[in-house]
TORDODO-124831 format. One record per residue: x, y, z of N, C-alpha, C in turn; residue in one letter; residue number from 1. Coordinates in steps of 0.05 Angstrom, whole numbers, plus 5000, padded with zeros to 4 digits. Example, Ala and Ser with C-alpha at 12.3 -4.5 7.8 and 13.67 -1.06 7.14 Angstrom:
2
<atom n_X="5264" n_Y="4886" n_Z="5156" ca_X="5246" ca_Y="4910" ca_Z="5156" c_X="5264" c_Y="4934" c_Z="5156" residu="a" num="1"/>
<atom n_X="5257" n_Y="4955" n_Z="5142" ca_X="5273" ca_Y="4979" ca_Z="5143" c_X="5258" c_Y="5001" c_Z="5157" residu="s" num="2"/>
***
This chain:
62
<atom n_X="5014" n_Y="4975" n_Z="5005" ca_X="4999" ca_Y="4999" ca_Z="5004" c_X="5020" c_Y="5022" c_Z="4992" residu="m" num="1"/>
<atom n_X="5013" n_Y="5037" n_Z="4986" ca_X="5024" ca_Y="5070" ca_Z="4981" c_X="5021" c_Y="5087" c_Z="5005" residu="a" num="2"/>
<atom n_X="5040" n_Y="5109" n_Z="5016" ca_X="5044" ca_Y="5118" ca_Z="5039" c_X="5017" c_Y="5141" c_Z="5026" residu="f" num="3"/>
<atom n_X="5005" n_Y="5144" n_Z="5009" ca_X="4985" ca_Y="5168" ca_Z="5003" c_X="4958" c_Y="5153" c_Z="5002" residu="w" num="4"/>
<atom n_X="4958" n_Y="5130" n_Z="5005" ca_X="4935" ca_Y="5111" ca_Z="5005" c_X="4929" c_Y="5111" c_Z="5040" residu="d" num="5"/>
<atom n_X="4951" n_Y="5112" n_Z="5045" ca_X="4945" ca_Y="5101" ca_Z="5077" c_X="4941" c_Y="5133" c_Z="5098" residu="a" num="6"/>
<atom n_X="4951" n_Y="5154" n_Z="5082" ca_X="4941" ca_Y="5176" ca_Z="5090" c_X="4909" c_Y="5178" c_Z="5090" residu="i" num="7"/>
<atom n_X="4898" n_Y="5177" n_Z="5063" ca_X="4871" ca_Y="5180" ca_Z="5057" c_X="4859" c_Y="5161" c_Z="5070" residu="v" num="8"/>
<atom n_X="4869" n_Y="5141" n_Z="5069" ca_X="4853" ca_Y="5120" ca_Z="5092" c_X="4849" c_Y="5124" c_Z="5117" residu="r" num="9"/>
<atom n_X="4868" n_Y="5141" n_Z="5135" ca_X="4866" ca_Y="5159" ca_Z="5159" c_X="4852" c_Y="5180" c_Z="5167" residu="t" num="10"/>
<atom n_X="4850" n_Y="5190" n_Z="5151" ca_X="4837" ca_Y="5215" ca_Z="5142" c_X="4806" c_Y="5216" c_Z="5137" residu="v" num="11"/>
<atom n_X="4798" n_Y="5191" n_Z="5125" ca_X="4776" ca_Y="5187" ca_Z="5118" c_X="4769" c_Y="5168" c_Z="5138" residu="i" num="12"/>
<atom n_X="4778" n_Y="5151" n_Z="5151" ca_X="4775" ca_Y="5137" ca_Z="5174" c_X="4765" c_Y="5151" c_Z="5197" residu="g" num="13"/>
<atom n_X="4788" n_Y="5173" n_Z="5207" ca_X="4779" ca_Y="5189" ca_Z="5231" c_X="4761" c_Y="5205" c_Z="5226" residu="l" num="14"/>
<atom n_X="4738" n_Y="5215" n_Z="5207" ca_X="4715" ca_Y="5226" ca_Z="5203" c_X="4692" c_Y="5213" c_Z="5203" residu="i" num="15"/>
<atom n_X="4695" n_Y="5189" n_Z="5197" ca_X="4674" ca_Y="5170" ca_Z="5200" c_X="4672" c_Y="5161" c_Z="5232" residu="l" num="16"/>
<atom n_X="4704" n_Y="5156" n_Z="5245" ca_X="4694" ca_Y="5149" ca_Z="5271" c_X="4680" c_Y="5175" c_Z="5287" residu="i" num="17"/>
<atom n_X="4692" n_Y="5199" n_Z="5282" ca_X="4678" ca_Y="5229" ca_Z="5297" c_X="4645" c_Y="5230" c_Z="5287" residu="w" num="18"/>
<atom n_X="4645" n_Y="5220" n_Z="5274" ca_X="4616" ca_Y="5226" ca_Z="5259" c_X="4600" c_Y="5204" c_Z="5274" residu="l" num="19"/>
<atom n_X="4611" n_Y="5176" n_Z="5275" ca_X="4598" ca_Y="5161" ca_Z="5291" c_X="4590" c_Y="5169" c_Z="5319" residu="g" num="20"/>
<atom n_X="4614" n_Y="5178" n_Z="5334" ca_X="4615" ca_Y="5182" ca_Z="5360" c_X="4605" c_Y="5204" c_Z="5363" residu="i" num="21"/>
<atom n_X="4600" n_Y="5228" n_Z="5342" ca_X="4589" ca_Y="5249" ca_Z="5347" c_X="4557" c_Y="5253" c_Z="5342" residu="e" num="22"/>
<atom n_X="4549" n_Y="5237" n_Z="5324" ca_X="4523" ca_Y="5237" ca_Z="5319" c_X="4505" c_Y="5210" c_Z="5331" residu="k" num="23"/>
<atom n_X="4522" n_Y="5184" n_Z="5327" ca_X="4505" ca_Y="5159" ca_Z="5334" c_X="4487" c_Y="5154" c_Z="5318" residu="g" num="24"/>
<atom n_X="4465" n_Y="5143" n_Z="5312" ca_X="4455" ca_Y="5133" ca_Z="5292" c_X="4462" c_Y="5112" c_Z="5275" residu="g" num="25"/>
<atom n_X="4449" n_Y="5123" n_Z="5249" ca_X="4469" ca_Y="5109" ca_Z="5227" c_X="4499" c_Y="5109" c_Z="5226" residu="v" num="26"/>
<atom n_X="4505" n_Y="5125" n_Z="5234" ca_X="4527" ca_Y="5131" ca_Z="5229" c_X="4551" c_Y="5115" c_Z="5243" residu="f" num="27"/>
<atom n_X="4544" n_Y="5097" n_Z="5263" ca_X="4554" ca_Y="5072" ca_Z="5272" c_X="4565" c_Y="5051" c_Z="5255" residu="i" num="28"/>
<atom n_X="4552" n_Y="5052" n_Z="5229" ca_X="4563" ca_Y="5031" ca_Z="5212" c_X="4583" c_Y="5054" c_Z="5197" residu="i" num="29"/>
<atom n_X="4577" n_Y="5072" n_Z="5196" ca_X="4607" ca_Y="5090" ca_Z="5198" c_X="4630" c_Y="5092" c_Z="5212" residu="g" num="30"/>
<atom n_X="4627" n_Y="5085" n_Z="5230" ca_X="4641" ca_Y="5089" ca_Z="5257" c_X="4661" c_Y="5055" c_Z="5248" residu="e" num="31"/>
<atom n_X="4648" n_Y="5033" n_Z="5251" ca_X="4657" ca_Y="5013" ca_Z="5240" c_X="4677" c_Y="5012" c_Z="5219" residu="v" num="32"/>
<atom n_X="4673" n_Y="5031" n_Z="5198" ca_X="4681" ca_Y="5023" ca_Z="5168" c_X="4704" c_Y="5040" c_Z="5178" residu="v" num="33"/>
<atom n_X="4702" n_Y="5061" n_Z="5189" ca_X="4723" ca_Y="5082" ca_Z="5193" c_X="4753" c_Y="5072" c_Z="5216" residu="g" num="34"/>
<atom n_X="4752" n_Y="5047" n_Z="5227" ca_X="4757" ca_Y="5031" ca_Z="5250" c_X="4764" c_Y="5015" c_Z="5229" residu="f" num="35"/>
<atom n_X="4755" n_Y="4996" n_Z="5211" ca_X="4771" ca_Y="4983" ca_Z="5188" c_X="4789" c_Y="4997" c_Z="5180" residu="v" num="36"/>
<atom n_X="4789" n_Y="5011" n_Z="5173" ca_X="4801" ca_Y="5037" ca_Z="5145" c_X="4827" c_Y="5048" c_Z="5169" residu="l" num="37"/>
<atom n_X="4824" n_Y="5055" n_Z="5197" ca_X="4853" ca_Y="5051" ca_Z="5204" c_X="4866" c_Y="5028" c_Z="5211" residu="l" num="38"/>
<atom n_X="4855" n_Y="5011" n_Z="5212" ca_X="4870" ca_Y="4978" ca_Z="5218" c_X="4885" c_Y="4975" c_Z="5195" residu="i" num="39"/>
<atom n_X="4868" n_Y="4979" n_Z="5167" ca_X="4882" ca_Y="4971" ca_Z="5143" c_X="4912" c_Y="4998" c_Z="5139" residu="t" num="40"/>
<atom n_X="4903" n_Y="5016" n_Z="5155" ca_X="4927" ca_Y="5034" ca_Z="5138" c_X="4950" c_Y="5034" c_Z="5154" residu="a" num="41"/>
<atom n_X="4945" n_Y="5020" n_Z="5188" ca_X="4968" ca_Y="5022" ca_Z="5200" c_X="4986" c_Y="4994" c_Z="5195" residu="v" num="42"/>
<atom n_X="4970" n_Y="4969" n_Z="5180" ca_X="4987" ca_Y="4948" ca_Z="5182" c_X="4990" c_Y="4951" c_Z="5151" residu="t" num="43"/>
<atom n_X="4990" n_Y="4976" n_Z="5137" ca_X="4987" ca_Y="4971" ca_Z="5105" c_X="4985" c_Y="4944" c_Z="5083" residu="t" num="44"/>
<atom n_X="4961" n_Y="4931" n_Z="5101" ca_X="4948" ca_Y="4915" ca_Z="5089" c_X="4925" c_Y="4910" c_Z="5080" residu="f" num="45"/>
<atom n_X="4916" n_Y="4909" n_Z="5056" ca_X="4891" ca_Y="4910" ca_Z="5052" c_X="4878" c_Y="4882" c_Z="5039" residu="c" num="46"/>
<atom n_X="4861" n_Y="4870" n_Z="5047" ca_X="4850" ca_Y="4842" ca_Z="5034" c_X="4830" c_Y="4844" c_Z="5014" residu="p" num="47"/>
<atom n_X="4818" n_Y="4865" n_Z="5010" ca_X="4813" ca_Y="4872" ca_Z="4984" c_X="4822" c_Y="4877" c_Z="4966" residu="l" num="48"/>
<atom n_X="4845" n_Y="4888" n_Z="4963" ca_X="4869" ca_Y="4894" ca_Z="4947" c_X="4880" c_Y="4865" c_Z="4936" residu="y" num="49"/>
<atom n_X="4887" n_Y="4850" n_Z="4958" ca_X="4894" ca_Y="4825" ca_Z="4960" c_X="4877" c_Y="4808" c_Z="4933" residu="l" num="50"/>
<atom n_X="4848" n_Y="4808" n_Z="4940" ca_X="4830" ca_Y="4790" ca_Z="4915" c_X="4829" c_Y="4808" c_Z="4898" residu="i" num="51"/>
<atom n_X="4824" n_Y="4831" n_Z="4895" ca_X="4821" ca_Y="4845" ca_Z="4870" c_X="4848" c_Y="4852" c_Z="4842" residu="t" num="52"/>
<atom n_X="4869" n_Y="4850" n_Z="4865" ca_X="4897" ca_Y="4849" ca_Z="4849" c_X="4907" c_Y="4884" c_Z="4844" residu="g" num="53"/>
<atom n_X="4885" n_Y="4894" n_Z="4857" ca_X="4901" ca_Y="4925" ca_Z="4855" c_X="4926" c_Y="4931" c_Z="4880" residu="i" num="54"/>
<atom n_X="4945" n_Y="4948" n_Z="4859" ca_X="4966" ca_Y="4956" ca_Z="4874" c_X="4974" c_Y="4987" c_Z="4866" residu="k" num="55"/>
<atom n_X="4976" n_Y="4995" n_Z="4901" ca_X="4976" ca_Y="5030" ca_Z="4897" c_X="5005" c_Y="5036" c_Z="4906" residu="t" num="56"/>
<atom n_X="5026" n_Y="5017" n_Z="4905" ca_X="5052" ca_Y="5023" ca_Z="4912" c_X="5062" c_Y="5012" c_Z="4887" residu="k" num="57"/>
<atom n_X="5087" n_Y="5036" n_Z="4869" ca_X="5097" ca_Y="5030" ca_Z="4846" c_X="5114" c_Y="5009" c_Z="4851" residu="g" num="58"/>
<atom n_X="5125" n_Y="4996" n_Z="4833" ca_X="5156" ca_Y="4969" ca_Z="4830" c_X="5175" c_Y="4980" c_Z="4845" residu="e" num="59"/>
<atom n_X="5196" n_Y="4973" n_Z="4855" ca_X="5211" ca_Y="4982" ca_Z="4860" c_X="5237" c_Y="4976" c_Z="4844" residu="e" num="60"/>
<atom n_X="5260" n_Y="5002" n_Z="4843" ca_X="5271" ca_Y="4988" ca_Z="4822" c_X="5299" c_Y="4992" c_Z="4832" residu="t" num="61"/>
<atom n_X="5315" n_Y="4964" n_Z="4817" ca_X="5340" ca_Y="4967" ca_Z="4829" c_X="5366" c_Y="4982" c_Z="4831" residu="a" num="62"/>
***
């Protein structure tokens, strides 16, 4: 996972968590999604990317 991808996941995850805490109700689902986004950003591993074959990190050159 690329650095920019982790940053975007972190920002969106924090926004969703904040909405879930602040607003409640339906936003609780967003809070759960936000925690998943944060976990994938911290671990730099996304199972959905593995299944679909998406790669945001560029190829390393020697």
